Structure formats: C-alpha cells, structure tokens
C-alpha positions as CSV (number, residue, x, y, z in Angstrom):
1,Q,-8.9,-14.1,-6.5
2,V,-9.3,-10.5,-5.9
3,Q,-8.7,-7.4,-8.1
4,L,-6.8,-4.4,-6.5
5,V,-6.9,-1.0,-7.9
6,E,-4.7,1.9,-6.8
7,S,-5.2,5.5,-6.6
8,G,-3.7,8.4,-5.1
9,G,0.0,8.5,-6.6
10,G,1.4,11.8,-7.7
11,L,4.3,14.4,-7.3
12,V,5.3,16.1,-4.3
13,Q,7.6,18.1,-2.6
14,A,9.9,16.8,-0.1
15,G,8.3,17.2,3.4
16,G,4.8,17.0,1.6
17,S,2.2,14.3,2.1
18,L,0.3,11.9,0.1
19,R,-2.3,9.2,0.4
20,V,-2.5,6.5,-1.7
21,S,-5.7,3.9,-1.6
22,C,-6.2,0.2,-2.5
23,S,-9.7,-1.3,-3.2
24,A,-10.2,-4.5,-3.7
25,S,-13.1,-6.3,-5.5
26,G,-14.4,-9.8,-6.2
27,T,-16.6,-12.5,-4.8
28,I,-17.7,-12.3,-1.1
29,F,-16.0,-15.6,-0.6
30,S,-12.6,-14.2,-1.5
31,I,-13.0,-10.9,-0.1
32,A,-13.8,-12.3,3.4
33,S,-10.5,-14.8,2.8
34,I,-8.1,-11.7,2.8
35,R,-6.1,-12.0,6.0
36,T,-3.2,-9.1,5.1
37,M,-3.2,-5.9,3.0
38,G,-0.2,-4.2,2.5
39,W,1.9,-1.8,0.5
40,Y,5.0,-2.4,-1.2
41,R,7.3,-0.2,-3.5
42,Q,9.7,-0.7,-5.9
43,A,12.3,2.2,-7.4
44,P,14.1,2.0,-10.5
45,G,16.8,-0.7,-10.2
46,K,15.8,-1.8,-7.2
47,Q,13.9,-4.8,-5.6
48,R,10.5,-4.4,-4.6
49,E,10.2,-4.0,-0.7
50,L,7.7,-4.0,2.1
51,V,6.3,-0.9,3.6
52,A,3.6,-1.4,5.3
53,L,1.0,-4.6,6.3
54,I,-1.8,-4.6,8.0
55,T,-3.9,-7.7,9.3
56,S,-7.4,-8.3,9.3
57,A,-7.5,-8.0,13.1
58,G,-5.9,-4.5,12.7
59,S,-2.0,-5.8,13.5
60,T,0.5,-3.2,11.7
61,N,4.1,-3.6,10.5
62,Y,6.3,-0.8,8.8
63,A,9.6,-0.8,7.2
64,D,12.3,0.5,9.5
65,S,12.9,3.4,6.9
66,V,8.9,4.5,6.9
67,K,8.0,4.4,10.7
68,G,6.8,7.5,12.1
69,R,5.9,8.8,8.9
70,F,3.5,6.8,6.8
71,T,0.5,4.7,8.4
72,I,-1.7,1.9,7.0
73,A,-5.2,1.8,7.8
74,R,-7.8,-0.5,6.4
75,D,-11.7,-0.3,6.2
76,N,-12.9,-3.7,5.9
77,A,-16.6,-2.3,5.2
78,K,-14.8,-0.9,1.9
79,N,-12.5,-3.4,1.2
80,T,-10.1,-0.8,1.2
81,A,-6.3,-0.3,2.6
82,Y,-4.9,3.5,2.6
83,L,-1.3,4.4,2.9
84,Q,-0.9,7.7,4.7
85,M,2.5,9.4,3.6
86,N,3.7,12.2,5.7
87,S,7.2,13.9,5.6
88,L,7.8,12.5,2.4
89,K,11.5,12.2,1.1
90,P,13.1,12.0,-2.2
91,E,14.2,8.3,-1.7
92,D,10.4,7.3,-1.3
93,T,10.0,7.9,-5.1
94,A,8.9,4.5,-6.1
95,V,5.9,2.6,-8.0
96,Y,3.5,1.6,-4.9
97,Y,2.3,-1.6,-5.2
98,C,-0.8,-2.7,-3.3
99,N,-1.2,-6.7,-1.9
100,A,-3.6,-8.7,-0.7
101,G,-3.1,-12.1,0.8
102,S,-4.9,-15.2,2.1
103,S,-4.7,-18.8,2.2
104,L,-6.0,-19.1,-1.3
105,F,-4.2,-16.2,-2.9
106,N,-1.5,-13.6,-3.3
107,A,-3.1,-10.8,-5.2
108,W,-1.3,-7.5,-6.8
109,G,-2.6,-4.2,-8.1
110,Q,-1.1,-2.4,-11.1
111,G,1.2,-0.2,-9.1
112,T,1.0,3.9,-8.6
113,Q,3.7,6.2,-9.1
114,V,5.0,8.4,-6.3
115,T,7.4,10.7,-6.8
116,V,8.9,12.9,-4.4
117,S,11.0,16.1,-5.6
118,S,13.7,17.7,-3.8
C-alpha cells in the first residue's frame, strides 16, 4: 500500500489557475508497482468523477470537461503527480482526490478543496 498526500488546493477566481500536487510514499516495492496516477473530483451532491489520469509510461487521459485546460504530469523520481489547472470555471469547484493504482492496490488521498468563485 502507498500513502498519498495532496496539496495546493485553494480559492481562485474564475479564469485563474491552480496547481495541485500528490506525493506518494511507501515501500520501494509498493511505489514501483504503481501503474497509474490520477485525479478525481467530487462536487457536493455529485458522484466522484475522473478528471485526469497518467500511466507510468506517460500516457494521459482527460475528462472532456477539462481537456485543453488541465494538464496532468508525473515526476517518477519524486513519486509525485501534478495537476495544472488553467482557465478555471465555477463548475470546477470540488474536492480533488489523488489516486494511485497498481495490480496490488488502489490508494486514495484525503482530498484537497478547490473553489472557483465567479
């Protein structure tokens, strides 16, 4: 199992930018087993949804609602994933959760609040 810690959320005006980070820690074996890291979000009264995903090979996948605005990146040397969010909209307001997936586990962070004011 790995432990995930998110940081970087906050309050921003519409049109602004934020970057959230997710640092993974654990045994060498568990860190090496991570295949995907992703960001999900959950707004009040809504289901958790995928925002962006990146594989260990660097392939990415984005929700249609964030394509062209958000960029996911991964620094394998630092065991950290980032989500750069530009041109933020009020509908991006949610708790953002980091996820790390492998054949052995599916780990979640505690979440970080992102609030976009209009």
